[in-house]
TILUMGU-973397 format. One record per atom (N, C-alpha, C): residue in three letters; x, y, z. Coordinates in steps of 0.05 Angstrom, whole numbers, plus 5000, padded with zeros to 4 digits. Last residue first. Layout:
<mikes>
ALAXYZ/...
</mikes>
This chain:
<mikes>
PRO762750978870/PRO765351008855/PRO767851058867/VAL757950518891/VAL759750728904/VAL762750768886/TYR751350378881/TYR754550338869/TYR755950588876/ILE747450098926/ILE748250348915/ILE751350258904/LEU741349838945/LEU743349728930/LEU744549968918/GLY737449779005/GLY738449918980/GLY741149798972/LYS732849779057/LYS734549619040/LYS735049799018/GLY729249769121/GLY730849929099/GLY732449779082/PRO725149279148/PRO727849429146/PRO728249589121/ILE718949349172/ILE720349279146/ILE723149419147/LEU718449379227/LEU716449219212/LEU717449129185/THR722849359283/THR722349419251/THR720249249243/ASP724949409331/ASP721949419328/ASP721549509301/ALA730349109362/ALA729049199336/ALA725949179336/TYR731949399426/TYR730649159410/TYR730149259384/PRO737049539477/PRO735449579454/PRO734449369442/GLU736849289545/GLU737749279518/GLU736149389498/GLY734849719597/GLY735249489581/GLY736449509558/TYR734050209622/TYR735549989632/TYR735649749622/TYR731450519583/TYR733450639598/TYR735450419609/TYR730450179520/TYR729250279549/TYR732050339564/ASP729550319451/ASP731250319471/ASP729850339503/ARG728950099387/ARG727950239406/ARG729150139435/TYR731150149321/TYR731150069347/TYR729950239369/HIS730849939252/HIS730250169272/HIS730150009303/THR735549859205/THR733649709224/THR733349969243/VAL737849779137/VAL737449939162/VAL735149849180/THR742649549096/THR740249489108/THR740149619136/ILE746049579031/ILE745249709057/ILE742749589070/GLU750949348988/GLU748249308998/GLU747949449027/VAL754549658940/VAL754349588970/VAL751549578976/TRP759149578888/TRP756449528892/TRP756449458928/GLY765150028893/GLY763249748881/GLY760649768888/ARG770650188934/ARG768750218911/ARG767649948900/GLY768950289003/GLY770850208981/GLY769050258957/THR766250439044/THR765450209035/THR767650079017/PRO766150749105/PRO768850699083/PRO768250449071/LEU760751189107/LEU761550909105/LEU763850889089/ALA758951679149/ALA761151649129/ALA761851369127/VAL752851899175/VAL755251719178/VAL756851709148/GLU748752369205/GLU749952249184/GLU752552119188/LEU747752449263/LEU745552489239/LEU746052329215/PRO750652039310/PRO750352259292/PRO748152279275/LEU748951889378/LEU749351829352/LEU749452069335/GLN747852049433/GLN749952079425/GLN750951999396/GLU742251949438/GLU743252209442/GLU745952259431/GLY741751349439/GLY741051479415/GLY741751799413/GLN743851249488/GLN745051159468/GLN744651289442/LEU742851779538/LEU742051509523/LEU743551479496/PRO747651959587/PRO746252019565/PRO745351769551/PRO746751839656/PRO748551839633/PRO746351879606/LEU744752259709/LEU743952019689/LEU745852059666/ASP745152709740/ASP746952509740/ASP746852289725/ASN743653289697/ASN743253099720/ASN745352909723/PRO743153949675/PRO744553679678/PRO743753539697/PRO736754239655/PRO739554199673/PRO740853949675/GLY734454059588/GLY734154129618/GLY737054159632/PRO734754349523/PRO735454149543/PRO735054269572/ASN731554539475/ASN731354649502/ASN732354459525/PRO732154249431/PRO732654499426/PRO732954649457/ASP735353599424/ASP733353759440/ASP733654069440/GLU736753459355/GLU737353489382/GLU735253669398/GLN732553109309/GLN734153319316/GLN734653329345/TRP733152389282/TRP731652629297/TRP733552849309/HIS735351969273/HIS734052119252/HIS732552299263/ARG742251699285/ARG739351779294/ARG738251939275/LEU745851089278/LEU745551329270/LEU742951439282/GLY751750619279/GLY748850699288/GLY748551019279/VAL754150079237/VAL754250319249/VAL751350439256/ASN758049559211/ASN755949649224/ASN756049929234/GLY760749239151/GLY760949369175/GLY758349459186/ARG765549019098/ARG762649009109/ARG763049179139/PHE768548809040/PHE768649019061/PHE765549009073/GLY768148568989/GLY767948429014/GLY768048589039/ILE768448748936/ILE771048698947/ILE770948548979/ASP763348728919/ASP765548698902/ASP768048628917/TRP759248808955/TRP759248568943/TRP761748508930/ASN760149089017/ASN761049128992/ASN760948868977/ARG754949199064/ARG756748989053/ARG757449079025/TRP752449439127/TRP753049469096/TRP755149279088/SER747349639174/SER749449459163/SER749749439134/VAL745350079222/VAL746050089190/VAL747849839185/GLY740450289264/GLY742450109261/GLY743050059229/LEU737450839295/LEU737550649270/LEU740650519271/SER733450959351/SER735850979335/SER735450779314/ARG730151209409/ARG729951099383/ARG732951149371/TYR730051539459/TYR729851229461/TYR729751049433/PRO729852029441/PRO732351909449/PRO732451629453/TYR724452089425/TYR726152039405/TYR728851939417/GLN720652269467/GLN721651919465/GLN723451899443/ASP720152799459/ASP721452699484/ASP722052399485/ALA722352999400/ALA719952959415/ALA721652819441/TYR724853429345/TYR725353279371/TYR722953249386/PRO723453299273/PRO724053499304/PRO723953329324/ALA727152869236/ALA724752889248/ALA725353129273/ILE729752899172/ILE730552929201/ILE727553009218/ASN729252509120/ASN727152759135/ASN727952719163/ALA732752189104/ALA732152369087/ALA730752609099/ALA738351969146/ALA735551969138/ALA734852229124/SER744451819113/SER742851949134/SER740151909132/LEU750851689090/LEU748151539095/LEU746951729116/LEU755751679040/LEU754751819064/LEU751551749064/LEU761151299027/LEU758351299023/LEU757351459046/VAL767251248993/VAL765951339017/VAL763051379009/GLY770551178944/GLY770150948963/GLY768751018990/PRO772451848940/PRO772851558928/PRO772151308950/GLU768052318963/GLU770752208967/GLU770151908953/THR763152468939/THR764652648958/THR767352628957/GLY760552038918/GLY762052208898/GLY763252458916/VAL753851938942/VAL756551828936/VAL758152058918/THR748951868993/THR751152068977/THR753551908968/ALA742751669011/ALA745351609005/ALA746751768986/LYS737351679058/LYS738751859035/LYS741651759036/MET731451329076/MET734451389079/MET735551519056/PRO724851469103/PRO726651409081/PRO729451479085/ILE721451149150/ILE723951339151/ILE725651259125/THR714451179170/THR716951089147/THR719051279149/GLN711350849223/GLN712751099213/GLN714350989195/PHE704450699248/PHE707150639235/PHE708450839218/LEU701451109278/LEU701750869286/LEU704050699275/GLY704251779278/GLY702451589271/GLY703051309281/GLY707752209291/GLY708052099263/GLY705851869259/PRO711452259351/PRO709352329334/PRO709852239307/VAL712351639387/VAL713151879376/VAL711451969360/ALA710051299452/ALA710051359423/ALA711451609415/GLY709351139503/GLY711751149493/GLY712151179465/PRO703651079518/PRO705251309526/PRO707951349510/ALA701951009449/ALA702551149472/ALA702450999496/ILE705050669401/ILE702650689416/ILE703650809436/GLN707350459341/GLN707850689359/GLN705650749375/PHE709649849313/PHE707449999328/PHE708450209345/GLY715549919275/GLY713249779287/GLY711649949299/THR717450269213/THR717750219243/THR715350089254/VAL720450169158/VAL717950199166/VAL718350119195/VAL725550519114/VAL724850339140/VAL721950409151/PRO724450419043/PRO724650539068/PRO724250389093/ILE728150168989/ILE726150089007/ILE726450279034/GLN732150438960/GLN730050318946/GLN727350258965/LEU734751038989/LEU734250738983/LEU731950668975/LEU735451618945/LEU733751468968/LEU734351218964/THR741351998927/THR739051788922/THR738151698947/THR746052418900/THR744552338921/THR741952198914/GLN752652488883/GLN750052448877/GLN748352328898/PRO757753008870/PRO755852828886/PRO753552788882/ALA760153088804/ALA758653208823/ALA757852988843/ALA766252818784/ALA763452778781/ALA762352928806/VAL771353068747/VAL770452998776/VAL767353028773/ALA776352958704/ALA773652968704/ALA772552898735/THR782053388705/THR780953098711/THR777853138712/GLY784153768651/GLY783153718675/GLY782253428679/THR787554148605/THR786753878609/THR786053878637/GLY790654658601/GLY787954628592/GLY786554348593/ILE796754328594/ILE795754578599/ILE792554558588/GLY800253928584/GLY797453878605/GLY796454098612/LEU803653918544/LEU804554028569/LEU802754018593/MET800753728505/MET803253578510/MET804353678540/LEU797054198499/LEU795953928507/LEU798253738518/PRO800654578482/PRO799154608509/PRO797854338520/VAL801754368430/VAL803754428451/VAL802554468479/VAL797154338397/VAL798754098408/VAL800354148432/LEU795754838384/LEU793654668396/LEU795354428413/ALA800055128358/ALA798855278381/ALA796955038394/VAL801254708316/VAL803054768342/VAL801754898367/SER796454808289/SER797154548299/SER799054538323/VAL797355368272/VAL794755278287/VAL795055018303/VAL802155288246/VAL801955478267/VAL799555378285/LYS800454958202/LYS802454878220/LYS802455048248/ARG796855258175/ARG795754988192/ARG797754888208/ARG800055708158/ARG797655768178/ARG796155468189/LEU803055388120/LEU804355548145/LEU802255598167/THR798955248084/THR800255048099/THR801755188124/LYS796955738068/LYS794855558079/LYS796455358096/ARG801855928040/ARG800856118064/ARG798755888078/MET802355607998/MET804555638020/MET803355758046/
</mikes>
């Protein structure tokens, strides 16, 4: 008789909190960061308009999922220190969700801001100077294909793609 009473008390003590929702939580996955499968490889970097890093430069891209449902954070994995030609460089990101068809384009930069900006002048800022270091892509849930292109800009001309190999990746966004 004592064993039966003890079992009933223990089962009530375990079942009642579960029925009331006490002690249960929703499982939240920690954000996960990964590199895109193929990094961006830039075209020739030849002086006088070159940036530090060699003739060809590789820009690995970092993707983070899990911060918000259906949102992918994208940035360069290694943010380059400022050099005077970097404001003429930018990255263009095109993405497409294979499951639901969402798609979009956005720009970002892969270099730090000028730590010692000069005095203001009458010239408008370059396009690359106005871009963010990280972008939040509202991709929705599903498999997202990402293509990253490196652009070079001239002050009075249109930017052009000087990408030897575009960055590519396929990421699942929860």
